[in-house]
ZADO-611503 format. One line per field, with one value per residue (C-alpha): residue number from 0; residue in three letters; x, y, z. Coordinates in nm, 2 decimals, padded with zeros to 4 digits. Layout:
# residues N
num = NUM  ...
residuo = ALA  ...
X = X  ...
Y = Y  ...
Z = Z  ...
***
This chain:
# residues 670
num = 0  1  2  3  4  5  6  7  8  9  10  11  12  13  14  15  16  17  18  19  20  21  22  23  24  25  26  27  28  29  30  31  32  33  34  35  36  37  38  39  40  41  42  43  44  45  46  47  48  49  50  51  52  53  54  55  56  57  58  59  60  61  62  63  64  65  66  67  68  69  70  71  72  73  74  75  76  77  78  79  80  81  82  83  84  85  86  87  88  89  90  91  92  93  94  95  96  97  98  99  100  101  102  103  104  105  106  107  108  109  110  111  112  113  114  115  116  117  118  119  120  121  122  123  124  125  126  127  128  129  130  131  132  133  134  135  136  137  138  139  140  141  142  143  144  145  146  147  148  149  150  151  152  153  154  155  156  157  158  159  160  161  162  163  164  165  166  167  168  169  170  171  172  173  174  175  176  177  178  179  180  181  182  183  184  185  186  187  188  189  190  191  192  193  194  195  196  197  198  199  200  201  202  203  204  205  206  207  208  209  210  211  212  213  214  215  216  217  218  219  220  221  222  223  224  225  226  227  228  229  230  231  232  233  234  235  236  237  238  239  240  241  242  243  244  245  246  247  248  249  250  251  252  253  254  255  256  257  258  259  260  261  262  263  264  265  266  267  268  269  270  271  272  273  274  275  276  277  278  279  280  281  282  283  284  285  286  287  288  289  290  291  292  293  294  295  296  297  298  299  300  301  302  303  304  305  306  307  308  309  310  311  312  313  314  315  316  317  318  319  320  321  322  323  324  325  326  327  328  329  330  331  332  333  334  335  336  337  338  339  340  341  342  343  344  345  346  347  348  349  350  351  352  353  354  355  356  357  358  359  360  361  362  363  364  365  366  367  368  369  370  371  372  373  374  375  376  377  378  379  380  381  382  383  384  385  386  387  388  389  390  391  392  393  394  395  396  397  398  399  400  401  402  403  404  405  406  407  408  409  410  411  412  413  414  415  416  417  418  419  420  421  422  423  424  425  426  427  428  429  430  431  432  433  434  435  436  437  438  439  440  441  442  443  444  445  446  447  448  449  450  451  452  453  454  455  456  457  458  459  460  461  462  463  464  465  466  467  468  469  470  471  472  473  474  475  476  477  478  479  480  481  482  483  484  485  486  487  488  489  490  491  492  493  494  495  496  497  498  499  500  501  502  503  504  505  506  507  508  509  510  511  512  513  514  515  516  517  518  519  520  521  522  523  524  525  526  527  528  529  530  531  532  533  534  535  536  537  538  539  540  541  542  543  544  545  546  547  548  549  550  551  552  553  554  555  556  557  558  559  560  561  562  563  564  565  566  567  568  569  570  571  572  573  574  575  576  577  578  579  580  581  582  583  584  585  586  587  588  589  590  591  592  593  594  595  596  597  598  599  600  601  602  603  604  605  606  607  608  609  610  611  612  613  614  615  616  617  618  619  620  621  622  623  624  625  626  627  628  629  630  631  632  633  634  635  636  637  638  639  640  641  642  643  644  645  646  647  648  649  650  651  652  653  654  655  656  657  658  659  660  661  662  663  664  665  666  667  668  669
residuo = MET  LYS  ALA  PRO  LEU  LYS  GLY  ILE  ILE  ASP  ASP  ILE  LYS  GLY  ARG  ALA  PRO  CYS  TYR  MET  GLN  ASP  TRP  THR  ASP  ALA  TYR  GLY  SER  GLY  ALA  ARG  ILE  PHE  ALA  PRO  THR  PHE  TYR  ILE  PHE  PHE  ALA  SER  ALA  LEU  PRO  VAL  ILE  ALA  PHE  GLY  GLU  GLN  MET  SER  ARG  GLU  THR  ASP  GLY  ARG  LEU  SER  PRO  VAL  GLN  THR  LEU  ALA  SER  THR  ALA  ILE  CYS  GLY  ILE  ILE  HIS  SER  ILE  PHE  GLY  GLY  GLN  PRO  LEU  LEU  ILE  LEU  GLY  VAL  ALA  GLU  PRO  THR  VAL  ILE  MET  TYR  THR  TYR  LEU  TYR  GLU  PHE  ALA  LYS  GLY  LYS  SER  ASP  LEU  GLY  LYS  GLU  LEU  TYR  LEU  ALA  TRP  ALA  GLY  TRP  VAL  CYS  VAL  TRP  THR  ALA  ALA  MET  LEU  CYS  LEU  LEU  ALA  ILE  PHE  ASP  ALA  CYS  SER  ILE  ILE  SER  ARG  PHE  THR  ARG  VAL  ALA  GLY  GLU  LEU  PHE  GLY  MET  LEU  ILE  ALA  VAL  LEU  PHE  PHE  GLN  GLU  ALA  ILE  LYS  GLY  LEU  MET  SER  GLU  PHE  ASN  ILE  PRO  LYS  ASP  GLU  ASP  LYS  SER  LEU  VAL  LYS  TYR  GLU  PHE  GLN  TRP  LEU  TYR  THR  ASN  GLY  LEU  LEU  GLY  THR  ILE  PHE  ALA  PHE  GLY  VAL  LEU  PHE  SER  SER  LEU  LYS  SER  ARG  LYS  ALA  ARG  SER  TRP  ARG  TYR  GLY  THR  GLY  GLY  LEU  ARG  GLU  PHE  ILE  ALA  ASP  TYR  GLY  VAL  PRO  LEU  MET  VAL  LEU  LEU  TRP  THR  ALA  LEU  SER  TYR  SER  VAL  PRO  SER  LYS  LEU  PRO  SER  GLY  VAL  PRO  ARG  ARG  LEU  TYR  CYS  LYS  VAL  PRO  TRP  ASP  ASP  ASP  SER  ASN  TYR  GLN  TRP  ALA  VAL  VAL  GLN  ASP  MET  GLY  LYS  VAL  PRO  LEU  GLY  TYR  ILE  LEU  ALA  ALA  LEU  ILE  PRO  ALA  VAL  MET  ILE  ALA  GLY  LEU  TYR  PHE  PHE  ASP  HIS  SER  VAL  ALA  SER  GLN  LEU  ALA  GLN  GLN  PRO  GLU  PHE  ASN  LEU  LYS  ASN  PRO  PRO  ALA  TYR  HIS  TYR  ASP  LEU  PHE  LEU  LEU  GLY  ILE  MET  THR  LEU  ILE  CYS  GLY  LEU  LEU  GLY  ILE  PRO  PRO  SER  ASN  GLY  VAL  LEU  PRO  GLN  SER  PRO  MET  HIS  THR  LYS  SER  LEU  ALA  VAL  LEU  LYS  ARG  GLN  LEU  ILE  ARG  LYS  ARG  MET  ILE  LYS  SER  ALA  LYS  GLU  SER  ILE  LYS  GLU  GLN  ALA  SER  SER  SER  GLU  MET  TYR  GLY  ARG  MET  LYS  ALA  VAL  PHE  ILE  GLU  LEU  ASP  THR  ALA  PRO  PRO  THR  ASP  GLY  SER  VAL  ASN  ASN  GLU  LEU  LYS  ASP  LEU  LYS  GLU  ALA  VAL  MET  ASN  ILE  GLU  ASP  GLY  GLY  GLU  THR  LYS  GLY  LYS  PHE  ASP  PRO  GLU  LYS  HIS  ILE  ASP  PRO  TYR  LEU  PRO  VAL  ARG  VAL  ASN  GLU  GLN  ARG  VAL  THR  ASN  LEU  LEU  GLN  SER  LEU  LEU  VAL  GLY  ILE  ALA  VAL  ALA  ALA  ILE  PRO  VAL  ILE  LYS  ALA  ILE  PRO  THR  SER  VAL  LEU  TRP  GLY  TYR  PHE  ALA  TYR  MET  ALA  VAL  ASP  SER  LEU  PRO  GLY  ASN  GLN  PHE  TRP  GLU  ARG  PHE  LEU  LEU  PHE  PHE  ILE  THR  PRO  GLY  ARG  ARG  TYR  LYS  VAL  LEU  GLU  GLY  VAL  HIS  ALA  SER  PHE  VAL  GLU  THR  VAL  PRO  PHE  LYS  HIS  ILE  ALA  THR  PHE  THR  ILE  PHE  GLN  LEU  VAL  TYR  LEU  LEU  ILE  CYS  PHE  GLY  ILE  THR  TRP  ILE  PRO  ILE  ALA  GLY  ILE  LEU  PHE  PRO  VAL  PRO  PHE  PHE  LEU  LEU  ILE  SER  ILE  ARG  GLN  TYR  ILE  LEU  PRO  LYS  LEU  PHE  GLN  PRO  GLN  HIS  LEU  ARG  GLU  LEU  ASP  ALA  ALA  GLU  TYR  GLU  GLU  ILE  ALA  GLY  ALA  PRO  GLN  ARG  ASN  ARG  SER  LEU  ARG  GLU  LEU  GLU  GLY  GLY  GLY  GLY  GLU  SER  GLN  GLY  THR  GLU  GLU  ASP  PHE  TYR  ASP  ALA  GLU  ILE  LEU  ASP  GLU  MET  THR  THR  SER  ARG  GLY  GLU  LEU  LYS  PHE  ARG  THR  VAL  SER  PHE  ARG  GLU  ASP  ARG  PRO  GLN  SER  VAL  PRO  ARG  GLU  HIS  GLN  SER  ASP  VAL  GLY  ARG  ARG  GLN  SER  PRO
X = 10.01  10.34  10.45  10.35  10.55  10.73  10.64  10.71  11.03  11.08  10.99  11.20  11.50  11.42  11.38  11.64  11.94  11.77  11.69  12.00  11.95  11.65  11.75  12.03  11.90  11.68  11.95  12.10  11.77  11.88  11.59  11.36  11.28  11.02  10.84  10.71  10.66  10.47  10.25  10.20  10.12  09.85  09.70  09.71  09.59  09.34  09.12  09.19  09.08  08.77  08.67  08.77  08.51  08.24  08.31  08.27  07.99  07.82  07.96  07.83  08.17  08.32  08.58  08.71  09.02  09.25  09.22  09.22  09.52  09.71  09.62  09.76  10.05  10.12  10.08  10.27  10.56  10.60  10.52  10.76  11.04  10.94  10.73  10.81  10.75  10.80  10.58  10.28  10.07  09.86  09.58  09.21  08.97  08.63  08.56  08.69  08.47  08.17  08.29  08.34  07.97  07.80  07.94  07.87  07.50  07.50  07.65  07.43  07.12  07.27  07.16  07.48  07.72  07.62  07.77  08.00  08.13  08.13  08.51  08.60  08.35  08.53  08.88  08.75  08.71  09.05  09.17  09.01  09.10  09.45  09.43  09.28  09.51  09.82  09.71  09.62  09.97  10.12  09.94  10.01  09.68  09.83  09.93  09.55  09.72  09.84  09.48  09.35  09.39  09.37  09.03  09.03  09.22  09.09  08.74  08.84  09.01  08.72  08.50  08.72  08.70  08.31  08.30  08.55  08.29  07.97  08.15  08.24  07.89  07.73  07.93  07.86  07.47  07.56  07.68  07.31  07.16  07.22  07.43  07.29  07.25  07.31  07.07  06.87  06.78  07.16  07.18  07.38  07.16  06.89  06.76  06.98  07.28  07.25  07.20  07.46  07.71  07.60  07.70  08.03  08.08  08.02  08.28  08.53  08.44  08.48  08.74  09.00  08.91  08.98  09.25  09.43  09.37  09.55  09.85  09.92  09.94  10.20  10.47  10.29  10.23  10.32  10.43  10.65  11.03  11.12  11.17  10.86  10.63  10.82  10.73  10.37  10.36  10.50  10.36  10.06  09.77  09.85  09.89  09.54  09.42  09.60  09.47  09.12  09.15  09.29  09.04  08.75  08.84  08.81  08.42  08.21  08.28  07.87  07.85  07.75  08.00  08.04  07.96  08.15  08.11  08.47  08.61  08.51  08.71  08.81  09.20  09.40  09.52  09.14  09.01  08.70  08.98  09.17  08.91  09.01  09.37  09.29  08.99  09.19  09.08  08.73  08.79  08.72  08.38  08.24  08.00  08.17  07.86  07.95  08.31  08.28  08.02  08.28  08.43  08.15  08.23  08.60  08.55  08.41  08.72  09.00  08.84  08.83  09.17  09.30  09.17  09.20  09.60  09.71  09.55  09.69  10.02  09.99  09.91  10.20  10.41  10.28  10.52  10.53  10.69  11.01  11.08  11.41  11.32  11.08  10.71  10.68  10.25  10.27  10.49  10.35  10.00  10.15  10.26  09.92  09.78  10.01  09.93  09.54  09.58  09.78  09.52  09.21  09.42  09.49  09.07  09.14  09.04  09.31  09.50  09.57  09.70  09.50  09.42  09.49  09.76  09.95  10.01  10.01  10.35  10.53  10.39  10.58  10.87  10.92  10.92  11.14  11.38  11.35  11.45  11.73  11.83  11.76  11.93  12.26  12.20  12.15  12.47  12.65  12.53  12.60  12.94  13.01  12.84  13.10  13.40  13.25  13.25  13.06  12.72  12.84  13.06  12.77  12.52  12.84  12.86  12.48  12.45  12.74  12.54  12.21  12.43  12.58  12.20  12.04  11.99  11.98  12.24  12.19  12.30  12.42  12.14  11.90  12.05  12.09  11.71  11.59  11.80  11.75  11.52  11.76  12.06  11.85  11.80  12.08  12.30  11.95  11.95  12.34  12.35  12.09  11.79  11.44  11.46  11.69  11.95  12.17  12.08  11.94  11.94  11.71  11.44  11.51  11.57  11.27  11.04  11.34  11.42  11.34  11.08  11.26  11.10  11.32  11.27  11.34  11.19  11.23  10.93  10.68  10.86  10.86  10.51  10.39  10.58  10.40  10.08  10.17  10.25  09.91  09.74  09.97  09.81  09.44  09.39  09.51  09.30  09.00  09.07  09.00  08.66  08.49  08.41  08.78  08.79  08.51  08.68  08.99  08.81  08.67  09.00  09.11  08.87  08.94  09.33  09.29  09.12  09.38  09.62  09.27  09.23  08.84  08.80  08.97  08.77  08.48  08.57  08.55  08.18  08.15  08.37  08.20  08.30  08.42  08.65  08.76  09.10  09.21  09.29  09.56  09.71  09.79  09.95  09.68  09.69  09.75  09.42  09.29  09.46  09.40  09.04  08.72  08.54  08.24  08.45  08.56  08.23  08.11  08.39  08.36  08.00  08.06  08.30  08.04  07.76  08.00  08.11  07.72  07.69  07.95  07.85  07.51  07.59  07.77  07.42  07.28  07.23  07.49  07.50  07.73  08.04  08.02  08.12  08.43  08.35  08.20  08.59  08.65  08.39  08.54  08.85  08.61  08.46  08.77  08.90  08.62  08.34  08.51  08.73  08.40  08.27  08.60  08.86  09.18  09.42  09.13  09.07  09.49  09.49  09.19  09.29  09.68  09.91  10.10  09.95  10.04  10.07  10.20  10.31  10.12  10.42  10.46  10.50  10.16  10.01  10.20  10.04  09.67  09.71  09.83  09.52  09.34  09.48  09.60  10.00  10.10  10.42  10.29  10.31  10.50  10.86  10.99  10.92  10.56  10.64  10.92  10.98  11.31  11.18  10.85  10.85  10.49  10.46  10.60  10.38  10.04  09.80  09.93  10.26  10.32  10.53  10.34  10.45  10.51  10.58  10.67  10.35  10.41  10.34  10.64  10.55  10.20  10.20  10.12  09.82  09.48  09.22  08.97  08.70  08.94  09.02  08.65  08.64  08.97  08.78  08.45  08.67  08.82  08.51  08.41
Y = 01.46  01.32  01.17  00.81  00.56  00.81  00.70  00.38  00.45  00.66  00.35  00.14  00.34  00.44  00.01  -00.12  -00.01  -00.14  -00.50  -00.66  -00.55  -00.69  -01.00  -01.01  -00.81  -01.13  -01.31  -01.09  -01.22  -01.59  -01.85  -01.57  -01.49  -01.76  -01.65  -01.36  -01.56  -01.85  -01.55  -01.43  -01.73  -01.87  -01.51  -01.53  -01.89  -01.95  -01.68  -01.78  -02.12  -01.95  -01.81  -02.07  -02.28  -01.98  -01.93  -02.32  -02.30  -01.99  -02.12  -02.45  -02.59  -02.39  -02.24  -02.43  -02.40  -02.53  -02.22  -01.93  -02.11  -02.14  -01.79  -01.66  -01.86  -01.78  -01.40  -01.39  -01.51  -01.32  -01.00  -01.11  -01.14  -00.90  -00.64  -00.31  -00.31  -00.66  -00.58  -00.59  -00.93  -01.05  -01.27  -01.34  -01.12  -01.09  -00.81  -01.06  -01.33  -01.08  -00.99  -01.35  -01.44  -01.16  -01.27  -01.64  -01.52  -01.32  -01.61  -01.88  -01.71  -01.71  -01.97  -01.88  -01.86  -02.08  -02.23  -02.41  -02.09  -01.87  -01.89  -01.83  -01.54  -01.42  -01.47  -01.20  -00.98  -00.99  -00.96  -00.63  -00.56  -00.61  -00.36  -00.07  -00.15  -00.10  00.18  00.35  00.25  00.40  00.74  00.80  00.75  00.66  01.04  01.00  00.78  01.08  01.22  00.93  01.07  00.89  00.88  00.70  00.39  00.38  00.36  00.08  -00.16  -00.14  -00.20  -00.52  -00.60  -00.59  -00.82  -01.07  -01.03  -01.07  -01.39  -01.54  -01.47  -01.62  -01.92  -01.99  -01.97  -02.21  -02.46  -02.54  -02.51  -02.82  -02.70  -02.63  -02.91  -03.17  -03.48  -03.41  -03.73  -03.81  -03.90  -03.63  -03.35  -03.50  -03.25  -03.36  -03.42  -03.10  -02.91  -03.13  -03.01  -02.60  -02.62  -02.81  -02.54  -02.27  -02.38  -02.47  -02.11  -01.91  -02.14  -02.07  -01.69  -01.66  -01.87  -01.71  -01.39  -01.48  -01.67  -01.35  -01.19  -01.50  -01.25  -01.07  -01.38  -01.46  -01.85  -01.98  -01.92  -01.61  -01.86  -02.01  -01.72  -01.58  -01.92  -01.91  -01.55  -01.61  -01.91  -01.93  -01.85  -02.11  -02.37  -02.28  -02.39  -02.73  -02.74  -02.72  -02.93  -03.20  -03.16  -03.16  -03.54  -03.61  -03.63  -03.95  -04.18  -04.23  -03.90  -03.96  -03.92  -03.55  -03.39  -03.16  -03.05  -03.04  -02.85  -02.98  -02.93  -03.16  -03.24  -03.03  -03.38  -03.49  -03.51  -03.27  -03.02  -03.00  -02.79  -02.51  -02.48  -02.51  -02.27  -02.04  -02.31  -02.20  -01.82  -01.83  -02.02  -01.66  -01.47  -01.16  -00.94  -01.10  -01.02  -00.70  -00.68  -00.79  -00.45  -00.33  -00.52  -00.53  -00.13  -00.19  -00.47  -00.25  00.02  -00.20  -00.32  -00.02  00.08  -00.19  -00.26  00.09  00.15  -00.19  -00.08  00.28  00.11  -00.15  00.15  00.40  00.70  00.58  00.22  00.48  00.30  00.39  00.22  00.44  00.35  00.23  00.23  00.27  00.00  -00.26  -00.14  -00.24  -00.58  -00.60  -00.61  -00.87  -01.11  -01.04  -01.16  -01.49  -01.57  -01.48  -01.68  -01.98  -01.99  -01.87  -01.55  -01.28  -01.19  -00.80  -00.66  -00.74  -00.62  -00.64  -00.90  -00.62  -00.38  -00.68  -00.83  -00.45  -00.47  -00.79  -00.72  -00.39  -00.63  -00.84  -00.56  -00.39  -00.73  -00.71  -00.37  -00.41  -00.72  -00.61  -00.22  -00.39  -00.60  -00.29  -00.09  -00.37  -00.38  -00.02  -00.08  -00.36  -00.18  00.16  00.36  00.73  00.78  00.96  00.69  00.44  00.60  00.68  00.26  00.26  00.48  00.30  -00.04  00.12  00.28  -00.03  -00.22  00.05  -00.06  00.27  00.54  00.78  01.14  01.26  01.51  01.17  00.99  01.22  01.34  01.01  00.88  01.24  01.06  00.77  01.06  01.20  00.90  00.80  01.13  01.17  00.85  00.85  01.22  01.12  01.29  01.20  00.89  00.80  00.53  00.37  00.30  -00.05  -00.09  -00.39  -00.20  00.17  00.12  00.01  00.31  00.52  00.29  00.44  00.22  00.03  -00.22  -00.54  -00.48  -00.77  -01.02  -01.33  -01.35  -01.26  -01.54  -01.80  -01.78  -01.77  -02.08  -02.19  -02.14  -02.29  -02.65  -02.60  -02.66  -03.03  -03.03  -03.02  -03.39  -03.25  -02.93  -03.10  -03.24  -02.87  -02.82  -02.51  -02.38  -02.32  -02.09  -01.90  -01.85  -01.76  -01.49  -01.37  -01.32  -01.16  -00.90  -00.85  -00.83  -00.60  -00.33  -00.22  00.09  00.20  00.57  00.56  00.24  00.40  00.73  00.51  00.38  00.70  00.70  00.45  00.60  00.81  01.17  01.17  00.85  01.04  01.13  00.77  00.83  01.06  00.81  00.59  00.60  00.83  00.97  01.34  01.48  01.36  01.63  01.94  01.86  01.93  01.57  01.71  01.74  01.42  01.29  01.46  01.34  00.99  00.95  01.10  00.82  00.59  00.68  00.70  00.31  00.18  00.33  00.15  -00.19  -00.13  -00.11  -00.44  -00.56  -00.46  -00.71  -00.64  -00.28  -00.41  -00.42  -00.05  -00.02  00.16  00.44  00.60  00.58  00.76  01.03  01.09  01.26  01.56  01.54  01.54  01.87  02.05  01.97  01.87  02.21  02.39  02.17  02.15  02.40  02.34  02.25  01.98  01.83  01.79  01.62  01.35  01.29  01.35  01.17  00.99  00.83  00.98  00.85  01.03  00.79  00.84  00.99  00.88  01.27  01.33  01.06  01.15  01.49  01.34  01.17  01.45  01.61  01.30  01.21  01.55  01.55  01.22  01.04  00.80  00.46  00.19  00.22  00.19  -00.17  -00.06  00.08  -00.15  -00.50  -00.62  -00.94  -00.94  -00.59  -00.55  -00.14  -00.13  -00.39  -00.40  -00.68  -00.88  -00.85  -00.62  -00.30  00.03  00.32  00.65  00.91  01.28  01.50  01.74  02.05  01.99  02.29  02.21  02.25  01.95  02.00  01.91  02.09  02.23  01.99  01.73  01.94  01.97  01.59  01.56  01.83  01.61  01.32  01.53  01.61  01.42
Z = -02.54  -02.70  -03.01  -03.09  -02.90  -02.70  -02.36  -02.43  -02.53  -02.24  -02.00  -02.18  -02.12  -01.77  -01.67  -01.93  -01.67  -01.35  -01.54  -01.41  -01.08  -01.08  -01.08  -00.90  -00.58  -00.46  -00.40  -00.11  00.10  00.08  00.15  00.33  -00.09  -00.02  00.23  00.01  -00.28  -00.09  -00.01  -00.31  -00.49  -00.23  -00.27  -00.66  -00.66  -00.45  -00.58  -00.94  -00.86  -00.72  -01.02  -01.23  -01.06  -01.03  -01.41  -01.48  -01.30  -01.53  -01.89  -01.82  -01.83  -02.13  -01.90  -01.57  -01.30  -01.55  -01.78  -01.53  -01.35  -01.70  -01.79  -01.49  -01.50  -01.89  -01.83  -01.48  -01.66  -01.92  -01.77  -01.48  -01.73  -02.00  -01.78  -01.69  -01.34  -01.18  -00.84  -01.01  -01.00  -01.30  -01.25  -01.38  -01.16  -01.06  -01.32  -01.62  -01.47  -01.49  -01.85  -01.98  -01.83  -02.03  -02.37  -02.28  -02.22  -02.56  -02.73  -02.63  -02.74  -03.08  -03.33  -03.53  -03.28  -02.96  -02.69  -03.00  -03.09  -02.73  -02.70  -03.04  -03.06  -02.70  -02.90  -03.12  -02.89  -02.73  -03.08  -03.06  -02.75  -02.75  -03.05  -02.83  -02.56  -02.78  -02.92  -02.57  -02.49  -02.81  -02.76  -02.41  -02.27  -01.91  -01.86  -01.73  -01.47  -01.30  -01.24  -01.07  -00.72  -00.36  -00.37  -00.69  -00.57  -00.24  -00.41  -00.65  -00.37  -00.14  -00.46  -00.51  -00.11  -00.16  -00.45  -00.29  00.05  -00.18  -00.36  00.00  00.11  -00.25  -00.22  00.11  00.05  -00.24  -00.03  00.11  -00.24  -00.49  -00.81  -01.13  -01.38  -01.09  -01.06  -00.76  -00.65  -00.54  -00.16  -00.10  -00.22  00.02  00.28  00.58  00.37  00.22  00.56  00.68  00.37  00.47  00.80  00.78  00.50  00.75  00.99  00.73  00.58  00.90  01.02  00.75  00.79  01.17  01.19  00.87  01.04  01.38  01.19  01.03  01.37  01.49  01.56  01.86  02.02  02.38  02.29  02.11  01.98  01.79  01.49  01.50  01.55  01.21  01.08  01.11  01.03  00.71  00.59  00.81  00.56  00.34  00.61  00.72  00.41  00.40  00.78  00.70  00.37  00.60  00.90  00.60  00.59  00.92  00.90  00.99  00.73  00.74  00.52  00.16  -00.10  -00.18  00.16  00.23  -00.15  -00.30  -00.64  -00.95  -01.32  -01.58  -01.54  -01.82  -02.03  -02.07  -02.43  -02.37  -02.24  -02.52  -02.75  -02.55  -02.68  -03.04  -03.03  -03.27  -03.57  -03.51  -03.50  -03.89  -03.81  -03.69  -03.88  -04.02  -03.84  -03.52  -03.55  -03.61  -03.32  -03.12  -03.09  -02.88  -02.60  -02.68  -02.64  -02.28  -02.14  -02.32  -02.09  -01.79  -01.84  -01.88  -01.56  -01.35  -01.47  -01.45  -01.05  -00.95  -01.08  -00.92  -00.58  -00.60  -00.62  -00.36  -00.26  00.06  -00.03  -00.18  -00.52  -00.63  -00.98  -01.24  -01.32  -01.69  -01.73  -02.12  -02.15  -01.93  -02.07  -02.42  -02.32  -02.16  -02.51  -02.63  -02.34  -02.39  -02.79  -02.67  -02.44  -02.66  -02.93  -02.67  -02.54  -02.20  -02.05  -02.02  -01.71  -01.60  -01.26  -00.98  -00.64  -00.40  -00.47  -00.63  -00.36  -00.10  -00.31  -00.25  00.12  00.17  00.00  00.20  00.52  00.41  00.32  00.65  00.85  00.67  00.69  01.07  01.14  00.96  01.19  01.54  01.45  01.38  01.67  01.92  01.77  01.84  02.20  02.29  02.16  02.38  02.07  02.11  01.97  01.68  01.57  01.65  01.41  01.16  01.12  01.14  00.85  00.68  00.67  00.55  00.27  00.17  00.17  00.00  -00.37  -00.51  -00.56  -00.24  -00.20  00.15  00.16  00.10  00.36  00.65  00.60  00.64  00.93  01.08  01.32  01.41  01.44  01.75  01.91  01.92  02.04  02.27  02.44  02.48  02.60  02.87  02.70  02.72  02.71  02.96  02.97  02.71  02.33  02.28  01.92  01.98  02.14  02.00  01.62  01.49  01.47  01.30  00.98  00.65  00.38  00.17  -00.07  -00.25  -00.60  -00.79  -01.04  -00.89  -00.61  -00.94  -01.15  -00.89  -00.80  -01.14  -01.23  -00.88  -01.03  -01.39  -01.15  -01.00  -01.34  -01.35  -01.00  -01.06  -00.93  -00.62  -00.56  -00.63  -00.28  -00.15  00.00  -00.18  00.15  00.21  -00.06  00.04  00.36  00.18  -00.05  00.30  00.45  00.10  00.15  00.51  00.46  00.20  00.45  00.66  00.54  00.30  00.46  00.32  00.56  00.84  00.84  00.76  01.11  01.29  01.28  01.57  01.78  02.02  02.03  02.41  02.28  01.99  02.20  02.21  01.80  01.86  02.12  01.85  01.51  01.33  00.99  00.99  00.86  01.22  01.39  01.11  00.93  01.15  01.18  01.03  00.71  00.74  00.77  00.46  00.28  00.39  00.33  -00.04  -00.07  00.07  -00.19  -00.48  -00.37  -00.36  -00.69  -00.84  -00.66  -00.77  -01.18  -01.17  -01.07  -01.37  -01.66  -01.92  -01.86  -01.54  -01.76  -01.78  -01.44  -01.46  -01.62  -01.24  -01.21  -01.51  -01.42  -01.07  -01.23  -01.32  -00.97  -00.81  -01.04  -01.07  -00.80  -00.47  -00.46  -00.46  -00.13  00.08  00.19  -00.05  00.27  00.38  00.07  00.02  00.34  00.26  -00.07  -00.07  -00.28  00.02  00.30  00.61  00.94  01.26  01.50  01.92  02.06  02.43  02.52  02.36  02.52  02.86  02.79  02.76  03.10  03.29  03.16  03.27  03.57  03.73  03.60  03.71  03.55  03.25  03.42  03.20  03.03  02.66  02.68  02.64  02.28  02.13  02.12  02.05  01.83  01.71  01.54  01.73  01.72  01.32  01.14  01.08  01.21  00.88  00.98  00.69  00.79  00.92  00.70  00.85  00.66  00.75  00.66  00.36  00.64  00.80  00.98  01.10  01.52  01.68  01.85  01.91  01.70  01.88  01.88  01.96  02.29  02.39  02.36  02.60  02.78  02.83  02.92  03.22  03.37  03.69
***
């Protein structure tokens, strides 16, 4: 353990030289900086609104979307300006809703607390929580983060996705039921109208889900101009929310008021809403015994925030993002303690680092940076072709453009290593290599661009300001049908799955052995080639069982707030138990720090086809692998960058494991 404050001081020293650059680097992207801004704004605001709606139901209106939005905006603005890692997105998350629900259930059952002093007592819980978070940061507790390997991050990400799915399903089912404490004699709660509300809610929810997923693939559409497809891919999700909200007003006028069901929350300037902002005045009325008792839930909440905040930060700066600025775990945790104290005194639930918004933010900025680098390098290559420059001169100019746009001070060795494949492609094509013909930058540059992220603070600040503006726009937000939010919850869950190695290994169970060779033809993780399938299956089943245990704990009354504990136990399980069950090289591949992918190279595909068809030439041309305008092969289904990193075992033979060879053999058999 370091000396007290040593970790915080080191973080400040590491981030201070980058601070001005964090602001200036945003301006090189021009107006395109608004694409990730609005993307993350909707990814943050809509779940927060839905969580506020859920919290309003669970706390009998003591908290509402106004408070969750205010917390997200205040904490987001503070973190974007003063935080160490500006890529981290803060917000009120599902675990916070669970915690505050338990606190309310406890408080309302005590005569000397009750509903009236619920927020005041929750304020004392936040005071204790803030003190413990600051102490954890001061005494270097964040050093434990290095022990959270990929298996922990994947499990936590999957748990969040499952909780999103759960909330979407529960919300959709609630559309068929009468809300708690509502007048059952109202016309809109008659059976036929209640059933109509449920059917409309199902249509709107699935409409938002499928249209949002489809819009994220707009770059690969055949129709429309490149600019239109790009606009839909960047802004399609919020547009779908607006579209289905507008469609909800096209229902027949004969439907009673309240069908379809819409958000309900008080506007922030109502007299009834003023109490929340002055809760500090009632904190002195809380009996001393309950002030001390607040320490118990505070320990659990501090542990939750420590894990949730740190893992969100870790996933936002994974190694495959190639971030150049250093992390700031200790300082950010200390700042989280300060923000938790502020929120407690204001009577609003605290915000912390959230998933999947944080890694989504980084990925969107990686796509933004990639588009800028690609555009400039293609322009340079075309100028070289026009001037009939040699291949070496063309590569030299492209390399100079990359160095110019790279924010980090690169060394010749690092740049040459990252651009090695690009250099080989330029020289190979120009020299009549395997891919015969002239070098076409529009078609051939995409697979060889190194990953870079536009590391800056502007998008985080702007999206937090937009969330703050949303507080004043509550009368407009109330027009959104609740079913649209359930559909967006489902979209957030689905959107977080690609890139999660646990999920991709789970899908391998549904591929028959005779078709498993198909995985090798596409982009695939390195473990597919190096780890026998039975070990992949065993490791995945272990994760699945552990996920079910963690999810089951969230259903246990009161004790459900202990669900972060299994993730801390996972440190010991990973260190002492898993090495006894798996070979070191297999465990290293399955739980690698970096997510390593191998492209399904045309050569490999060709060899598999030759095995199948008797050695005939592969049909198709290079256009099957690249698209000059829409970057199909280098983006995920969400329009984000596919990260392809070199495996730590660079000398690994590019061969098919014995079990996959047998699969291919079976495929050959008549």
